[in-house]
C-alpha positions as CSV (number, residue, x, y, z in Angstrom):
1,M,5.3,-0.8,-28.4
2,E,4.2,2.6,-29.7
3,P,4.5,5.1,-26.8
4,A,1.3,6.7,-25.6
5,A,0.5,10.2,-26.8
6,A,2.2,12.9,-24.7
7,G,-1.0,14.9,-24.4
8,D,-1.2,18.5,-23.3
9,S,-1.1,20.0,-19.8
10,E,-4.8,19.3,-19.2
11,P,-5.9,16.4,-17.0
12,T,-8.1,13.7,-18.4
13,P,-11.7,14.9,-18.3
14,V,-14.0,13.4,-15.6
15,G,-16.5,11.1,-17.2
16,A,-14.1,9.9,-19.9
17,Q,-14.0,6.7,-17.8
18,G,-16.4,6.6,-14.8
19,P,-15.6,4.9,-11.5
20,E,-18.3,2.3,-12.3
21,S,-16.0,0.8,-15.0
22,V,-14.7,-2.1,-12.9
23,S,-14.7,-5.8,-13.0
24,T,-15.5,-7.7,-9.8
25,G,-13.4,-10.3,-8.1
26,D,-12.2,-11.4,-4.7
27,S,-8.9,-12.1,-2.9
28,H,-9.2,-15.8,-3.7
29,S,-10.0,-15.5,-7.4
30,D,-7.3,-16.6,-9.9
31,E,-9.3,-14.5,-12.5
32,L,-8.4,-11.3,-10.7
33,G,-4.7,-11.8,-11.4
34,R,-4.9,-12.9,-15.1
35,T,-7.9,-11.2,-16.7
36,L,-9.0,-7.7,-17.2
37,N,-12.7,-7.0,-17.8
38,G,-13.3,-10.7,-18.6
39,R,-10.6,-10.9,-21.3
40,P,-7.1,-12.4,-21.0
41,L,-4.2,-10.1,-20.1
42,S,-2.2,-8.7,-23.0
43,V,1.5,-7.9,-23.4
44,R,0.3,-4.3,-23.8
45,D,-1.1,-4.5,-20.3
46,M,2.3,-5.6,-19.0
47,F,4.5,-3.2,-20.9
48,R,3.0,0.2,-20.8
49,V,4.0,3.8,-20.8
50,G,4.0,5.6,-17.4
51,I,5.9,7.9,-15.2
52,G,8.7,6.4,-13.1
53,P,10.3,5.2,-11.0
54,S,7.9,2.3,-10.2
55,S,4.8,0.8,-11.7
56,S,3.6,-0.4,-8.3
57,H,4.7,2.6,-6.2
58,T,4.0,5.4,-8.7
59,V,1.9,4.3,-11.7
60,G,-0.6,2.3,-9.7
61,P,-1.1,4.9,-6.9
62,M,-1.6,7.6,-9.6
63,R,-4.4,5.6,-11.2
64,A,-5.9,5.1,-7.7
65,G,-5.9,8.9,-7.1
66,N,-7.5,9.4,-10.5
67,H,-10.2,6.9,-9.8
68,F,-11.0,8.5,-6.4
69,A,-11.3,11.9,-8.0
70,R,-14.0,10.5,-10.4
71,K,-15.7,8.8,-7.5
72,L,-15.7,12.0,-5.4
73,A,-17.1,14.0,-8.4
74,C,-20.1,11.7,-8.4
75,V,-20.8,12.6,-4.7
76,G,-21.4,16.2,-5.8
77,R,-19.8,17.8,-2.7
78,V,-16.6,19.8,-2.3
79,P,-14.8,18.4,0.8
80,S,-13.1,20.6,3.3
81,R,-10.2,18.1,3.7
82,V,-8.7,15.1,2.0
83,T,-6.3,12.7,3.6
84,I,-4.0,10.1,2.0
85,E,-2.7,7.1,3.9
86,L,0.2,5.3,2.3
87,M,0.5,1.9,4.0
88,G,2.9,-1.0,4.1
89,S,5.5,-0.9,1.3
90,L,4.0,2.3,-0.1
91,G,4.5,3.9,3.4
92,A,8.1,2.6,3.7
93,T,9.5,3.7,0.3
94,G,6.8,6.1,-0.8
95,K,9.1,9.2,-0.4
96,G,11.8,7.7,-2.6
97,H,9.3,6.5,-5.2
98,S,7.3,9.8,-5.2
99,T,4.1,7.9,-4.3
100,D,2.7,11.0,-2.6
101,R,3.2,13.1,-5.7
102,A,1.7,10.3,-7.9
103,V,-1.5,10.2,-5.8
104,L,-1.8,14.0,-5.9
105,L,-1.4,14.0,-9.7
106,G,-4.1,11.4,-10.0
107,L,-6.4,13.4,-7.8
108,G,-5.7,16.3,-10.1
109,G,-7.0,14.3,-13.0
110,F,-3.8,13.3,-14.6
111,L,-2.9,9.8,-15.9
112,P,0.6,8.3,-15.9
113,E,0.8,7.7,-19.7
114,S,-0.2,11.3,-20.7
115,V,0.8,13.7,-17.9
116,P,3.4,16.2,-19.2
117,V,6.9,16.0,-17.6
118,A,6.8,19.7,-16.8
119,V,3.7,19.1,-14.7
120,V,5.2,16.1,-12.9
121,D,8.4,18.1,-12.0
122,T,6.6,21.1,-10.4
123,Y,3.3,19.7,-9.1
124,M,4.3,19.0,-5.5
125,E,5.9,22.3,-5.0
126,K,2.8,24.2,-6.4
127,V,0.4,22.2,-4.2
128,A,2.6,22.8,-1.1
129,E,2.9,26.6,-1.9
130,A,-0.8,27.1,-2.6
131,R,-1.8,24.8,0.3
132,E,-4.7,23.5,-1.8
133,L,-5.2,20.8,-4.3
134,S,-7.5,21.1,-7.3
135,I,-9.3,17.8,-7.6
136,Q,-10.5,17.2,-11.1
137,G,-14.3,17.6,-11.4
138,V,-14.6,18.6,-7.7
139,G,-12.7,21.9,-7.1
140,A,-10.0,23.3,-4.9
141,V,-9.6,21.6,-1.5
142,P,-7.3,22.9,1.3
143,I,-4.4,20.5,2.0
144,N,-1.5,20.4,4.4
145,L,1.0,17.9,2.9
146,E,2.8,17.3,6.2
147,R,-0.5,16.6,8.0
148,D,-2.7,15.1,5.3
149,V,-0.3,12.7,3.5
150,M,0.6,10.0,6.0
151,F,3.3,7.4,5.6
152,L,2.4,4.3,7.6
153,P,4.8,1.5,6.9
154,G,3.7,-0.5,9.9
155,K,0.1,-0.6,8.9
156,I,-0.5,-3.7,6.7
157,L,-3.8,-4.3,5.0
158,P,-5.0,-7.9,4.2
159,F,-5.0,-8.1,0.4
160,H,-1.6,-6.7,-0.5
161,V,1.3,-4.9,1.1
162,N,1.0,-1.9,-1.4
163,A,-2.1,-0.2,0.1
164,L,-3.5,3.3,0.2
165,T,-6.6,4.9,1.6
166,I,-8.0,8.2,0.4
167,T,-10.7,9.9,2.5
168,A,-12.6,13.1,1.8
169,F,-14.2,14.9,4.8
170,G,-17.0,17.4,5.0
171,E,-17.2,20.6,7.1
172,D,-18.6,18.6,10.0
173,G,-15.5,16.3,10.0
174,N,-17.4,13.3,8.8
175,A,-16.2,11.3,5.8
176,I,-18.2,11.9,2.6
177,A,-16.2,9.5,0.5
178,A,-13.4,7.0,1.0
179,G,-11.5,4.5,-1.0
180,T,-8.9,1.8,-0.2
181,Y,-6.8,0.7,-3.1
182,Y,-4.1,-2.0,-3.7
183,S,-1.3,-1.4,-6.2
184,T,-0.5,-5.0,-7.1
185,G,2.3,-4.4,-9.6
186,G,2.6,-3.5,-13.3
187,G,0.3,-0.5,-12.8
188,F,-2.6,-2.7,-11.9
189,V,-4.9,-1.4,-9.2
190,S,-7.7,-3.0,-7.2
191,E,-10.3,-1.2,-5.0
192,E,-11.4,-2.8,-1.7
193,I,-15.1,-3.5,-1.4
194,G,-17.3,-5.0,1.3
195,E,-17.0,-4.7,5.1
196,P,-13.5,-4.1,6.4
197,E,-14.2,-6.5,9.3
198,G,-15.0,-9.4,7.0
199,E,-13.2,-11.2,4.3
200,C,-11.2,-8.8,2.1
201,R,-12.9,-8.5,-1.3
202,V,-11.6,-6.3,-4.1
203,R,-12.5,-5.3,-7.7
204,Q,-9.9,-4.6,-10.3
205,L,-9.9,-1.1,-11.9
206,D,-9.9,-0.9,-15.7
207,S,-6.8,0.1,-17.6
208,S,-7.1,3.5,-19.1
209,E,-5.3,2.6,-22.3
210,P,-7.5,2.6,-25.5
211,E,-7.3,-1.1,-26.1
212,A,-8.9,-1.9,-22.7
213,A,-12.3,-1.4,-24.3
214,G,-11.7,-4.0,-27.1
215,P,-10.0,-7.4,-27.6
216,A,-6.5,-7.8,-26.3
217,P,-4.1,-7.4,-29.2
218,Y,-1.6,-10.0,-27.7
219,P,-3.6,-12.1,-25.2
220,Y,-2.1,-14.7,-22.9
221,T,-3.2,-16.7,-19.9
222,T,0.0,-18.6,-19.0
223,A,3.6,-17.6,-18.6
224,K,4.5,-19.9,-21.5
225,E,2.2,-18.0,-23.8
226,L,3.6,-14.7,-22.6
227,L,7.2,-15.9,-23.4
228,K,6.2,-16.9,-26.9
229,L,4.6,-13.5,-27.5
230,C,7.7,-11.7,-26.2
231,E,9.9,-13.7,-28.6
């Protein structure tokens, strides 16, 4: 596979892929796990370029943060505070897998296949020192990493053990936007929709890779087909 372009130090512009670009599904649908935007999964979906050390604990959460930044930009308000809750497995091993850094990078507008290594290496330190996070398309928001990034390994949400919730608050302390995401492995991310008290329903976020908009170059729907393509 050809590696993704390294890109420059600028994050992906808001609007390049709006938060409305999703396909719907629910927790009981087989289609959620083996299709993307109505097409079969491709080998290129499975083997993709991204920052380490983990597709489920780093790449997925970074995509979730990026999606929330675009979602918040549509609200049109600059929040006074943003909190990040890393739950289940993300809360248990998030420090070692740099899940907190990944979400912050995503909120800053960066994507795992194009963020420069120099940005990755210094981002957390810069945010901690400035005590503010520049959210792409929104503006600078005060943040206290010790207070606002929470590791909650004992909190397990219904759809998947790799869950995170990002919430933006206004000056009055009320939430102006929130999103709960599930990083289901391989860099795939789903967003929870519907009422939290009811049946858990999710929709799968699009891949940001160029081929996501067109036909899958190496499509498969079964493990047997995948193995033939790999050979």
